[in-house]
LUMTORKOL-510279 format. One record per residue: residue in three letters; x negated, y negated, z of N, C-alpha, C, O in turn. Coordinates in Angstrom, 2 decimals. Layout:
<node residuo="ALA" n_x="X" n_y="Y" n_z="Z" ca_x="X" ca_y="Y" ca_z="Z" c_x="X" c_y="Y" c_z="Z" o_x="X" o_y="Y" o_z="Z"/>
...
This chain:
<node residuo="MET" n_x="203.15" n_y="-0.60" n_z="-74.32" ca_x="204.40" ca_y="-0.40" ca_z="-73.62" c_x="204.80" c_y="1.07" c_z="-73.72" o_x="205.25" o_y="1.63" o_z="-72.72"/>
<node residuo="TYR" n_x="204.67" n_y="1.69" n_z="-74.85" ca_x="205.03" ca_y="3.08" ca_z="-75.05" c_x="204.21" c_y="3.97" c_z="-74.12" o_x="204.73" o_y="4.93" o_z="-73.55"/>
<node residuo="LYS" n_x="202.90" n_y="3.64" n_z="-73.95" ca_x="202.03" ca_y="4.39" ca_z="-73.07" c_x="202.48" c_y="4.28" c_z="-71.61" o_x="202.35" o_y="5.24" o_z="-70.85"/>
<node residuo="SER" n_x="203.01" n_y="3.12" n_z="-71.22" ca_x="203.50" ca_y="2.95" ca_z="-69.85" c_x="204.68" c_y="3.85" c_z="-69.58" o_x="204.78" o_y="4.45" o_z="-68.51"/>
<node residuo="TYR" n_x="205.58" n_y="3.96" n_z="-70.56" ca_x="206.73" ca_y="4.86" ca_z="-70.39" c_x="206.32" c_y="6.30" c_z="-70.28" o_x="206.87" o_y="7.06" o_z="-69.48"/>
<node residuo="LEU" n_x="205.33" n_y="6.68" n_z="-71.09" ca_x="204.80" ca_y="8.07" ca_z="-71.03" c_x="204.16" c_y="8.35" c_z="-69.69" o_x="204.34" o_y="9.43" o_z="-69.12"/>
<node residuo="LEU" n_x="203.41" n_y="7.38" n_z="-69.19" ca_x="202.75" ca_y="7.52" ca_z="-67.88" c_x="203.81" c_y="7.64" c_z="-66.79" o_x="203.71" o_y="8.50" o_z="-65.92"/>
<node residuo="ILE" n_x="204.81" n_y="6.78" n_z="-66.83" ca_x="205.89" ca_y="6.84" ca_z="-65.79" c_x="206.62" c_y="8.17" c_z="-65.90" o_x="206.91" o_y="8.79" o_z="-64.87"/>
<node residuo="ALA" n_x="206.93" n_y="8.62" n_z="-67.10" ca_x="207.65" ca_y="9.90" ca_z="-67.27" c_x="206.79" c_y="11.06" c_z="-66.74" o_x="207.30" o_y="11.96" o_z="-66.08"/>
<node residuo="ALA" n_x="205.50" n_y="11.03" n_z="-67.03" ca_x="204.60" ca_y="12.10" ca_z="-66.57" c_x="204.52" c_y="12.10" c_z="-65.05" o_x="204.52" o_y="13.17" o_z="-64.44"/>
<node residuo="LEU" n_x="204.46" n_y="10.93" n_z="-64.44" ca_x="204.40" ca_y="10.83" ca_z="-62.97" c_x="205.70" c_y="11.32" c_z="-62.34" o_x="205.68" o_y="11.98" o_z="-61.31"/>
<node residuo="CYS" n_x="206.83" n_y="10.99" n_z="-62.96" ca_x="208.12" ca_y="11.46" ca_z="-62.45" c_x="208.20" c_y="12.97" c_z="-62.51" o_x="208.63" o_y="13.61" o_z="-61.55"/>
<node residuo="LEU" n_x="207.79" n_y="13.55" n_z="-63.62" ca_x="207.83" ca_y="15.02" ca_z="-63.74" c_x="206.89" c_y="15.67" c_z="-62.75" o_x="207.25" o_y="16.68" o_z="-62.15"/>
<node residuo="ALA" n_x="205.71" n_y="15.12" n_z="-62.56" ca_x="204.78" ca_y="15.71" ca_z="-61.61" c_x="205.29" c_y="15.62" c_z="-60.20" o_x="205.14" o_y="16.57" o_z="-59.44"/>
<node residuo="SER" n_x="205.90" n_y="14.50" n_z="-59.83" ca_x="206.39" ca_y="14.36" ca_z="-58.45" c_x="207.65" c_y="15.19" c_z="-58.27" o_x="207.89" o_y="15.67" o_z="-57.16"/>
<node residuo="ALA" n_x="208.44" n_y="15.39" n_z="-59.28" ca_x="209.65" ca_y="16.20" ca_z="-59.17" c_x="209.27" c_y="17.68" c_z="-58.91" o_x="209.98" o_y="18.39" o_z="-58.19"/>
<node residuo="GLY" n_x="208.17" n_y="18.12" n_z="-59.48" ca_x="207.71" ca_y="19.48" ca_z="-59.25" c_x="207.22" c_y="19.68" c_z="-57.85" o_x="207.20" o_y="20.81" o_z="-57.35"/>
<node residuo="CYS" n_x="206.80" n_y="18.61" n_z="-57.20" ca_x="206.28" ca_y="18.74" ca_z="-55.85" c_x="207.35" c_y="18.57" c_z="-54.76" o_x="207.14" o_y="18.95" o_z="-53.61"/>
<node residuo="SER" n_x="208.47" n_y="18.02" n_z="-55.12" ca_x="209.50" ca_y="17.80" ca_z="-54.10" c_x="210.75" c_y="18.57" c_z="-54.47" o_x="211.34" o_y="18.39" o_z="-55.53"/>
<node residuo="THR" n_x="211.14" n_y="19.46" n_z="-53.54" ca_x="212.35" ca_y="20.20" ca_z="-53.72" c_x="213.23" c_y="19.99" c_z="-52.51" o_x="212.72" o_y="19.79" o_z="-51.41"/>
<node residuo="PRO" n_x="214.53" n_y="20.03" n_z="-52.67" ca_x="215.39" ca_y="19.80" ca_z="-51.52" c_x="215.32" c_y="20.97" c_z="-50.54" o_x="215.05" o_y="22.11" o_z="-50.92"/>
<node residuo="GLY" n_x="215.57" n_y="20.65" n_z="-49.26" ca_x="215.64" ca_y="21.68" ca_z="-48.24" c_x="214.24" c_y="22.02" c_z="-47.72" o_x="213.29" o_y="21.27" o_z="-47.92"/>
<node residuo="ASP" n_x="214.16" n_y="23.13" n_z="-47.05" ca_x="212.95" ca_y="23.58" ca_z="-46.40" c_x="212.02" c_y="24.18" c_z="-47.44" o_x="212.41" o_y="25.11" o_z="-48.14"/>
<node residuo="THR" n_x="210.82" n_y="23.69" n_z="-47.55" ca_x="209.90" ca_y="24.19" ca_z="-48.57" c_x="208.87" c_y="25.17" c_z="-48.00" o_x="208.01" o_y="25.64" o_z="-48.75"/>
<node residuo="ARG" n_x="208.95" n_y="25.48" n_z="-46.70" ca_x="208.02" ca_y="26.45" ca_z="-46.15" c_x="208.32" c_y="27.82" c_z="-46.70" o_x="209.47" o_y="28.16" o_z="-46.96"/>
<node residuo="SER" n_x="207.26" n_y="28.61" n_z="-46.89" ca_x="207.50" ca_y="29.96" ca_z="-47.36" c_x="207.98" c_y="30.80" c_z="-46.18" o_x="207.55" o_y="30.62" o_z="-45.05"/>
<node residuo="VAL" n_x="208.88" n_y="31.71" n_z="-46.48" ca_x="209.48" ca_y="32.53" ca_z="-45.43" c_x="208.75" c_y="33.86" c_z="-45.43" o_x="208.57" o_y="34.48" o_z="-46.48"/>
<node residuo="THR" n_x="208.32" n_y="34.30" n_z="-44.25" ca_x="207.59" ca_y="35.57" ca_z="-44.13" c_x="208.57" c_y="36.72" c_z="-44.27" o_x="209.60" o_y="36.77" o_z="-43.59"/>
<node residuo="ARG" n_x="208.25" n_y="37.63" n_z="-45.16" ca_x="209.02" ca_y="38.83" ca_z="-45.35" c_x="208.15" c_y="40.04" c_z="-44.94" o_x="206.94" o_y="40.05" o_z="-45.14"/>
<node residuo="LEU" n_x="208.78" n_y="41.03" n_z="-44.38" ca_x="208.08" ca_y="42.18" ca_z="-43.84" c_x="207.46" c_y="42.99" c_z="-44.96" o_x="208.14" o_y="43.45" o_z="-45.88"/>
<node residuo="ASP" n_x="206.15" n_y="43.16" n_z="-44.87" ca_x="205.40" ca_y="43.97" ca_z="-45.82" c_x="205.31" c_y="45.40" c_z="-45.26" o_x="204.58" o_y="45.66" o_z="-44.30"/>
<node residuo="ALA" n_x="206.05" n_y="46.29" n_z="-45.87" ca_x="206.15" ca_y="47.66" ca_z="-45.38" c_x="205.29" c_y="48.67" c_z="-46.13" o_x="205.56" o_y="49.87" o_z="-46.10"/>
<node residuo="THR" n_x="204.24" n_y="48.17" n_z="-46.80" ca_x="203.40" ca_y="49.09" ca_z="-47.57" c_x="202.65" c_y="50.07" c_z="-46.68" o_x="202.28" o_y="51.16" o_z="-47.12"/>
<node residuo="SER" n_x="202.41" n_y="49.69" n_z="-45.42" ca_x="201.79" ca_y="50.59" ca_z="-44.46" c_x="202.22" c_y="50.18" c_z="-43.05" o_x="202.79" o_y="49.11" o_z="-42.87"/>
<node residuo="VAL" n_x="201.95" n_y="51.01" n_z="-42.08" ca_x="202.27" ca_y="50.67" ca_z="-40.72" c_x="201.49" c_y="49.40" c_z="-40.29" o_x="202.01" o_y="48.52" o_z="-39.62"/>
<node residuo="GLN" n_x="200.23" n_y="49.35" n_z="-40.71" ca_x="199.36" ca_y="48.23" ca_z="-40.34" c_x="199.88" c_y="46.91" c_z="-40.94" o_x="199.91" o_y="45.87" o_z="-40.27"/>
<node residuo="SER" n_x="200.28" n_y="46.96" n_z="-42.22" ca_x="200.79" ca_y="45.72" ca_z="-42.86" c_x="202.12" c_y="45.32" c_z="-42.26" o_x="202.40" o_y="44.13" o_z="-42.13"/>
<node residuo="ALA" n_x="202.95" n_y="46.30" n_z="-41.88" ca_x="204.22" ca_y="45.99" ca_z="-41.26" c_x="203.98" c_y="45.32" c_z="-39.89" o_x="204.61" o_y="44.31" o_z="-39.57"/>
<node residuo="GLU" n_x="203.09" n_y="45.86" n_z="-39.13" ca_x="202.76" ca_y="45.29" ca_z="-37.81" c_x="202.20" c_y="43.86" c_z="-37.96" o_x="202.57" o_y="42.96" o_z="-37.20"/>
<node residuo="ALA" n_x="201.32" n_y="43.68" n_z="-38.93" ca_x="200.72" ca_y="42.36" ca_z="-39.13" c_x="201.73" c_y="41.33" c_z="-39.57" o_x="201.75" o_y="40.23" o_z="-39.03"/>
<node residuo="THR" n_x="202.59" n_y="41.67" n_z="-40.53" ca_x="203.56" ca_y="40.68" ca_z="-40.98" c_x="204.64" c_y="40.45" c_z="-39.92" o_x="205.17" o_y="39.34" o_z="-39.82"/>
<node residuo="PHE" n_x="204.97" n_y="41.49" n_z="-39.13" ca_x="205.93" ca_y="41.32" ca_z="-38.06" c_x="205.38" c_y="40.34" c_z="-37.02" o_x="206.10" o_y="39.48" o_z="-36.53"/>
<node residuo="GLN" n_x="204.10" n_y="40.50" n_z="-36.70" ca_x="203.47" ca_y="39.60" ca_z="-35.75" c_x="203.49" c_y="38.16" c_z="-36.25" o_x="203.79" o_y="37.23" o_z="-35.51"/>
<node residuo="LYS" n_x="203.14" n_y="37.99" n_z="-37.55" ca_x="203.17" ca_y="36.65" ca_z="-38.15" c_x="204.58" c_y="36.10" c_z="-38.09" o_x="204.78" o_y="34.95" o_z="-37.71"/>
<node residuo="MET" n_x="205.56" n_y="36.90" n_z="-38.45" ca_x="206.96" ca_y="36.50" ca_z="-38.47" c_x="207.39" c_y="36.07" c_z="-37.08" o_x="208.04" o_y="35.05" o_z="-36.92"/>
<node residuo="THR" n_x="207.02" n_y="36.85" n_z="-36.08" ca_x="207.39" ca_y="36.55" ca_z="-34.70" c_x="206.77" c_y="35.24" c_z="-34.23" o_x="207.44" o_y="34.42" o_z="-33.59"/>
<node residuo="ASN" n_x="205.50" n_y="35.05" n_z="-34.56" ca_x="204.79" ca_y="33.85" ca_z="-34.15" c_x="205.38" c_y="32.57" c_z="-34.76" o_x="205.23" o_y="31.49" o_z="-34.19"/>
<node residuo="GLU" n_x="206.02" n_y="32.69" n_z="-35.89" ca_x="206.63" ca_y="31.52" ca_z="-36.55" c_x="207.94" c_y="31.10" c_z="-35.93" o_x="208.45" o_y="30.02" o_z="-36.23"/>
<node residuo="LEU" n_x="208.48" n_y="31.94" n_z="-35.07" ca_x="209.82" ca_y="31.68" ca_z="-34.48" c_x="209.70" c_y="30.97" c_z="-33.12" o_x="208.69" o_y="31.11" o_z="-32.42"/>
<node residuo="PRO" n_x="210.74" n_y="30.22" n_z="-32.75" ca_x="210.78" ca_y="29.69" ca_z="-31.40" c_x="210.90" c_y="30.86" c_z="-30.41" o_x="211.33" o_y="31.96" o_z="-30.77"/>
<node residuo="ARG" n_x="210.52" n_y="30.61" n_z="-29.16" ca_x="210.48" ca_y="31.67" ca_z="-28.15" c_x="211.83" c_y="32.42" c_z="-28.02" o_x="211.84" o_y="33.65" o_z="-27.92"/>
<node residuo="SER" n_x="212.94" n_y="31.70" n_z="-28.01" ca_x="214.25" ca_y="32.37" ca_z="-27.88" c_x="214.53" c_y="33.33" c_z="-29.04" o_x="215.07" o_y="34.42" o_z="-28.85"/>
<node residuo="LYS" n_x="214.15" n_y="32.92" n_z="-30.24" ca_x="214.33" ca_y="33.77" ca_z="-31.42" c_x="213.37" c_y="34.95" c_z="-31.41" o_x="213.70" o_y="36.01" o_z="-31.94"/>
<node residuo="GLN" n_x="212.19" n_y="34.78" n_z="-30.81" ca_x="211.24" ca_y="35.87" ca_z="-30.71" c_x="211.86" c_y="37.02" c_z="-29.91" o_x="211.75" o_y="38.18" o_z="-30.31"/>
<node residuo="GLN" n_x="212.50" n_y="36.70" n_z="-28.80" ca_x="213.16" ca_y="37.71" ca_z="-27.98" c_x="214.27" c_y="38.39" c_z="-28.75" o_x="214.40" o_y="39.62" o_z="-28.69"/>
<node residuo="GLU" n_x="215.05" n_y="37.63" n_z="-29.47" ca_x="216.11" ca_y="38.20" ca_z="-30.27" c_x="215.58" c_y="39.19" c_z="-31.29" o_x="216.13" o_y="40.27" o_z="-31.47"/>
<node residuo="LEU" n_x="214.48" n_y="38.80" n_z="-31.96" ca_x="213.88" ca_y="39.64" ca_z="-32.99" c_x="213.36" c_y="40.92" c_z="-32.36" o_x="213.58" o_y="41.99" o_z="-32.92"/>
<node residuo="VAL" n_x="212.70" n_y="40.86" n_z="-31.26" ca_x="212.19" ca_y="42.07" ca_z="-30.60" c_x="213.35" c_y="42.97" c_z="-30.20" o_x="213.27" o_y="44.19" o_z="-30.37"/>
<node residuo="MET" n_x="214.41" n_y="42.40" n_z="-29.69" ca_x="215.63" ca_y="43.17" ca_z="-29.30" c_x="216.21" c_y="43.83" c_z="-30.54" o_x="216.65" o_y="44.98" o_z="-30.49"/>
<node residuo="ALA" n_x="216.21" n_y="43.11" n_z="-31.65" ca_x="216.75" ca_y="43.66" ca_z="-32.91" c_x="215.93" c_y="44.85" c_z="-33.35" o_x="216.50" o_y="45.84" o_z="-33.81"/>
<node residuo="ILE" n_x="214.62" n_y="44.79" n_z="-33.24" ca_x="213.76" ca_y="45.90" ca_z="-33.63" c_x="214.02" c_y="47.09" c_z="-32.74" o_x="214.06" o_y="48.22" o_z="-33.22"/>
<node residuo="ILE" n_x="214.20" n_y="46.87" n_z="-31.45" ca_x="214.53" ca_y="47.96" ca_z="-30.53" c_x="215.89" c_y="48.57" c_z="-30.92" o_x="216.05" o_y="49.79" o_z="-30.96"/>
<node residuo="ALA" n_x="216.87" n_y="47.71" n_z="-31.21" ca_x="218.20" ca_y="48.19" ca_z="-31.60" c_x="218.14" c_y="49.03" c_z="-32.85" o_x="218.79" o_y="50.07" o_z="-32.91"/>
<node residuo="ILE" n_x="217.39" n_y="48.61" n_z="-33.84" ca_x="217.25" ca_y="49.38" ca_z="-35.07" c_x="216.57" c_y="50.71" c_z="-34.81" o_x="216.97" o_y="51.73" o_z="-35.38"/>
<node residuo="ASN" n_x="215.55" n_y="50.70" n_z="-33.96" ca_x="214.87" ca_y="51.93" ca_z="-33.59" c_x="215.83" c_y="52.92" c_z="-32.94" o_x="215.66" o_y="54.13" o_z="-33.09"/>
<node residuo="LEU" n_x="216.83" n_y="52.42" n_z="-32.21" ca_x="217.72" ca_y="53.27" ca_z="-31.47" c_x="219.00" c_y="53.66" c_z="-32.22" o_x="219.91" o_y="54.27" o_z="-31.65"/>
<node residuo="ILE" n_x="219.07" n_y="53.32" n_z="-33.51" ca_x="220.22" ca_y="53.71" ca_z="-34.30" c_x="220.38" c_y="55.24" c_z="-34.27" o_x="219.43" o_y="55.98" o_z="-34.55"/>
<node residuo="GLY" n_x="221.54" n_y="55.70" n_z="-33.94" ca_x="221.82" ca_y="57.13" ca_z="-33.91" c_x="221.49" c_y="57.82" c_z="-32.60" o_x="221.87" o_y="58.98" o_z="-32.41"/>
<node residuo="VAL" n_x="220.79" n_y="57.13" n_z="-31.69" ca_x="220.50" ca_y="57.73" ca_z="-30.39" c_x="221.77" c_y="57.74" c_z="-29.57" o_x="222.43" o_y="56.71" o_z="-29.43"/>
<node residuo="LEU" n_x="222.12" n_y="58.90" n_z="-29.02" ca_x="223.41" ca_y="59.03" ca_z="-28.33" c_x="223.29" c_y="58.98" c_z="-26.82" o_x="224.29" o_y="58.82" o_z="-26.13"/>
<node residuo="SER" n_x="222.05" n_y="59.10" n_z="-26.28" ca_x="221.95" ca_y="59.06" ca_z="-24.84" c_x="220.59" c_y="58.56" c_z="-24.39" o_x="219.63" o_y="58.56" o_z="-25.17"/>
<node residuo="ALA" n_x="220.50" n_y="58.14" n_z="-23.15" ca_x="219.22" ca_y="57.69" ca_z="-22.59" c_x="218.27" c_y="58.90" c_z="-22.51" o_x="217.06" o_y="58.75" o_z="-22.69"/>
<node residuo="HIS" n_x="218.80" n_y="60.07" n_z="-22.26" ca_x="217.99" ca_y="61.27" ca_z="-22.21" c_x="217.30" c_y="61.51" c_z="-23.54" o_x="216.12" o_y="61.87" o_z="-23.59"/>
<node residuo="GLU" n_x="218.03" n_y="61.32" n_z="-24.61" ca_x="217.45" ca_y="61.50" ca_z="-25.95" c_x="216.34" c_y="60.49" c_z="-26.19" o_x="215.29" o_y="60.84" o_z="-26.74"/>
<node residuo="ALA" n_x="216.54" n_y="59.25" n_z="-25.77" ca_x="215.53" ca_y="58.22" ca_z="-25.95" c_x="214.28" c_y="58.52" c_z="-25.14" o_x="213.17" o_y="58.29" o_z="-25.61"/>
<node residuo="VAL" n_x="214.46" n_y="59.04" n_z="-23.93" ca_x="213.30" ca_y="59.32" ca_z="-23.07" c_x="212.54" c_y="60.58" c_z="-23.53" o_x="211.32" o_y="60.63" o_z="-23.37"/>
<node residuo="THR" n_x="213.21" n_y="61.57" n_z="-24.06" ca_x="212.54" ca_y="62.79" ca_z="-24.45" c_x="211.90" c_y="62.72" c_z="-25.83" o_x="211.05" o_y="63.55" o_z="-26.17"/>
<node residuo="ASN" n_x="212.28" n_y="61.75" n_z="-26.62" ca_x="211.69" ca_y="61.58" ca_z="-27.97" c_x="210.49" c_y="60.64" c_z="-27.84" o_x="210.67" o_y="59.46" o_z="-27.56"/>
<node residuo="PRO" n_x="209.28" n_y="61.13" n_z="-28.04" ca_x="208.09" ca_y="60.31" ca_z="-27.87" c_x="208.10" c_y="59.04" c_z="-28.78" o_x="207.60" o_y="58.00" o_z="-28.37"/>
<node residuo="GLU" n_x="208.65" n_y="59.13" n_z="-29.97" ca_x="208.72" ca_y="57.98" ca_z="-30.88" c_x="209.58" c_y="56.85" c_z="-30.30" o_x="209.33" o_y="55.67" o_z="-30.56"/>
<node residuo="LEU" n_x="210.58" n_y="57.21" n_z="-29.53" ca_x="211.52" ca_y="56.23" ca_z="-28.99" c_x="211.06" c_y="55.62" c_z="-27.69" o_x="211.64" o_y="54.64" o_z="-27.23"/>
<node residuo="ARG" n_x="210.02" n_y="56.18" n_z="-27.07" ca_x="209.50" ca_y="55.61" ca_z="-25.83" c_x="208.89" c_y="54.23" c_z="-26.06" o_x="208.95" o_y="53.36" o_z="-25.19"/>
<node residuo="THR" n_x="208.32" n_y="54.06" n_z="-27.23" ca_x="207.75" ca_y="52.74" ca_z="-27.59" c_x="208.27" c_y="52.38" c_z="-28.97" o_x="207.58" o_y="52.60" o_z="-29.97"/>
<node residuo="PRO" n_x="209.46" n_y="51.85" n_z="-29.05" ca_x="210.04" ca_y="51.49" ca_z="-30.37" c_x="209.13" c_y="50.45" c_z="-31.07" o_x="208.67" o_y="49.49" o_z="-30.45"/>
<node residuo="SER" n_x="208.89" n_y="50.66" n_z="-32.33" ca_x="207.99" ca_y="49.77" ca_z="-33.06" c_x="208.52" c_y="49.44" c_z="-34.45" o_x="209.43" o_y="50.09" o_z="-34.96"/>
<node residuo="ILE" n_x="207.93" n_y="48.42" n_z="-35.04" ca_x="208.28" ca_y="48.03" ca_z="-36.40" c_x="207.78" c_y="49.11" c_z="-37.37" o_x="208.37" o_y="49.33" o_z="-38.43"/>
<node residuo="GLY" n_x="206.68" n_y="49.78" n_z="-37.01" ca_x="206.14" ca_y="50.83" ca_z="-37.87" c_x="207.11" c_y="51.96" c_z="-38.09" o_x="207.17" o_y="52.54" o_z="-39.17"/>
<node residuo="ARG" n_x="207.86" n_y="52.28" n_z="-37.07" ca_x="208.81" ca_y="53.40" ca_z="-37.15" c_x="209.96" c_y="53.10" c_z="-38.08" o_x="210.51" o_y="54.02" o_z="-38.70"/>
<node residuo="ILE" n_x="210.35" n_y="51.82" n_z="-38.20" ca_x="211.50" ca_y="51.43" ca_z="-39.02" c_x="211.14" c_y="50.59" c_z="-40.24" o_x="212.02" o_y="50.00" o_z="-40.87"/>
<node residuo="LYS" n_x="209.88" n_y="50.53" n_z="-40.57" ca_x="209.39" ca_y="49.63" ca_z="-41.63" c_x="210.13" c_y="49.80" c_z="-42.92" o_x="210.38" o_y="48.81" o_z="-43.61"/>
<node residuo="ASP" n_x="210.49" n_y="51.00" n_z="-43.27" ca_x="211.16" ca_y="51.23" ca_z="-44.56" c_x="212.61" c_y="50.73" c_z="-44.56" o_x="213.15" o_y="50.38" o_z="-45.60"/>
<node residuo="ARG" n_x="213.22" n_y="50.69" n_z="-43.40" ca_x="214.59" ca_y="50.17" ca_z="-43.27" c_x="214.64" c_y="48.65" c_z="-43.42" o_x="215.63" o_y="48.10" o_z="-43.90"/>
<node residuo="VAL" n_x="213.58" n_y="47.98" n_z="-43.00" ca_x="213.59" ca_y="46.51" ca_z="-42.98" c_x="212.56" c_y="45.92" c_z="-43.97" o_x="212.21" o_y="44.74" o_z="-43.88"/>
<node residuo="ALA" n_x="212.10" n_y="46.73" n_z="-44.89" ca_x="211.07" ca_y="46.28" ca_z="-45.87" c_x="211.58" c_y="45.08" c_z="-46.65" o_x="212.70" o_y="45.09" o_z="-47.17"/>
<node residuo="GLY" n_x="210.77" n_y="44.07" n_z="-46.72" ca_x="211.07" ca_y="42.86" ca_z="-47.49" c_x="212.01" c_y="41.89" c_z="-46.82" o_x="212.32" o_y="40.84" o_z="-47.39"/>
<node residuo="MET" n_x="212.48" n_y="42.19" n_z="-45.62" ca_x="213.43" ca_y="41.32" ca_z="-44.95" c_x="212.69" c_y="40.18" c_z="-44.21" o_x="211.53" o_y="40.31" o_z="-43.82"/>
<node residuo="THR" n_x="213.41" n_y="39.08" n_z="-44.04" ca_x="212.94" ca_y="37.96" ca_z="-43.22" c_x="213.42" c_y="38.23" c_z="-41.78" o_x="214.17" o_y="39.17" o_z="-41.52"/>
<node residuo="ALA" n_x="212.98" n_y="37.40" n_z="-40.87" ca_x="213.42" ca_y="37.53" ca_z="-39.46" c_x="214.92" c_y="37.41" c_z="-39.38" o_x="215.56" o_y="38.21" o_z="-38.70"/>
<node residuo="GLU" n_x="215.50" n_y="36.43" n_z="-40.06" ca_x="216.97" ca_y="36.26" ca_z="-40.02" c_x="217.67" c_y="37.45" c_z="-40.60" o_x="218.71" o_y="37.86" o_z="-40.08"/>
<node residuo="GLU" n_x="217.16" n_y="38.02" n_z="-41.65" ca_x="217.76" ca_y="39.20" ca_z="-42.28" c_x="217.69" c_y="40.43" c_z="-41.34" o_x="218.63" o_y="41.22" o_z="-41.27"/>
<node residuo="ILE" n_x="216.58" n_y="40.57" n_z="-40.62" ca_x="216.43" ca_y="41.65" ca_z="-39.68" c_x="217.46" c_y="41.49" c_z="-38.53" o_x="218.10" o_y="42.46" o_z="-38.13"/>
<node residuo="LEU" n_x="217.61" n_y="40.26" n_z="-38.02" ca_x="218.60" ca_y="40.01" ca_z="-37.00" c_x="220.00" c_y="40.35" c_z="-37.47" o_x="220.79" o_y="40.94" o_z="-36.73"/>
<node residuo="GLN" n_x="220.32" n_y="39.96" n_z="-38.69" ca_x="221.64" ca_y="40.26" ca_z="-39.25" c_x="221.84" c_y="41.73" c_z="-39.45" o_x="222.91" o_y="42.25" o_z="-39.15"/>
<node residuo="TYR" n_x="220.83" n_y="42.41" n_z="-39.97" ca_x="220.91" ca_y="43.84" ca_z="-40.17" c_x="221.11" c_y="44.59" c_z="-38.85" o_x="221.93" o_y="45.51" o_z="-38.79"/>
<node residuo="ALA" n_x="220.40" n_y="44.21" n_z="-37.82" ca_x="220.55" ca_y="44.85" ca_z="-36.49" c_x="221.96" c_y="44.64" c_z="-35.97" o_x="222.57" o_y="45.56" o_z="-35.41"/>
<node residuo="ALA" n_x="222.50" n_y="43.42" n_z="-36.15" ca_x="223.85" ca_y="43.16" ca_z="-35.68" c_x="224.88" c_y="44.01" c_z="-36.42" o_x="225.90" o_y="44.39" o_z="-35.85"/>
<node residuo="GLU" n_x="224.63" n_y="44.31" n_z="-37.68" ca_x="225.58" ca_y="45.08" ca_z="-38.50" c_x="225.50" c_y="46.61" c_z="-38.23" o_x="226.52" o_y="47.29" o_z="-38.29"/>
<node residuo="VAL" n_x="224.31" n_y="47.12" n_z="-37.93" ca_x="224.15" ca_y="48.55" ca_z="-37.87" c_x="223.86" c_y="49.13" c_z="-36.51" o_x="223.86" o_y="50.35" o_z="-36.34"/>
<node residuo="SER" n_x="223.60" n_y="48.29" n_z="-35.53" ca_x="223.22" ca_y="48.78" ca_z="-34.21" c_x="224.29" c_y="49.65" c_z="-33.57" o_x="225.48" o_y="49.37" o_z="-33.67"/>
<node residuo="THR" n_x="223.85" n_y="50.70" n_z="-32.94" ca_x="224.78" ca_y="51.61" ca_z="-32.25" c_x="224.61" c_y="51.52" c_z="-30.75" o_x="225.20" o_y="52.31" o_z="-30.01"/>
<node residuo="VAL" n_x="223.81" n_y="50.56" n_z="-30.28" ca_x="223.55" ca_y="50.38" ca_z="-28.84" c_x="223.92" c_y="48.95" c_z="-28.42" o_x="224.03" o_y="48.03" o_z="-29.22"/>
<node residuo="SER" n_x="224.09" n_y="48.83" n_z="-27.13" ca_x="224.32" ca_y="47.54" ca_z="-26.54" c_x="223.21" c_y="47.24" c_z="-25.57" o_x="222.91" o_y="48.07" o_z="-24.71"/>
<node residuo="MET" n_x="222.59" n_y="46.07" n_z="-25.69" ca_x="221.48" ca_y="45.70" ca_z="-24.79" c_x="221.74" c_y="44.39" c_z="-24.13" o_x="222.48" o_y="43.55" o_z="-24.65"/>
<node residuo="GLU" n_x="221.12" n_y="44.20" n_z="-22.99" ca_x="221.26" ca_y="42.95" ca_z="-22.26" c_x="219.92" c_y="42.63" c_z="-21.63" o_x="219.26" o_y="43.50" o_z="-21.07"/>
<node residuo="ILE" n_x="219.52" n_y="41.37" n_z="-21.72" ca_x="218.30" ca_y="40.91" ca_z="-21.08" c_x="218.69" c_y="40.26" c_z="-19.74" o_x="219.50" o_y="39.34" o_z="-19.69"/>
<node residuo="GLN" n_x="218.09" n_y="40.77" n_z="-18.67" ca_x="218.36" ca_y="40.19" ca_z="-17.36" c_x="217.12" c_y="39.47" c_z="-16.83" o_x="216.02" o_y="40.01" o_z="-16.89"/>
<node residuo="GLY" n_x="217.30" n_y="38.27" n_z="-16.33" ca_x="216.20" ca_y="37.50" ca_z="-15.76" c_x="215.76" c_y="38.07" c_z="-14.43" o_x="216.51" o_y="38.80" o_z="-13.79"/>
<node residuo="ARG" n_x="214.58" n_y="37.75" n_z="-14.02" ca_x="214.05" ca_y="38.25" ca_z="-12.75" c_x="214.45" c_y="37.35" c_z="-11.61" o_x="214.10" o_y="37.62" o_z="-10.47"/>
C-alpha cells in the first residue's frame, strides 16, 4: 500500500511538471547578436503571427527605423532609410517579442503611417 502512494505521488509530481497554466509555447525574442541573427529571428517571429499581425509588425519596424526623421526628403536622401530593416534597429529591440516591439513602436514612433488597399 505504501508503494502505491509513492507511485501515485511520483506520477502527480511528474505530470504537474508537464502541465502549466496558460500558453506553454515558447515566445520568440529578437536575437540581436548580429544582423543575420536579427533577420533570422525576425523572420521566425513574423511567420509565427497571423497575417494581420505580420503587417502591424512590419509597420512597427518601419516606424522605429524612422524615429527622428523630420521629413520625407530626409528619408529619401538617407540610403539606410530607403529600405528600413530590422538590422538597422536590432540594438533598440534586442530581446523583445513581437508584442513588445509593437508596444515599443507605439510608444516611441515619431511618424504616422496608414495602409491603403488597392
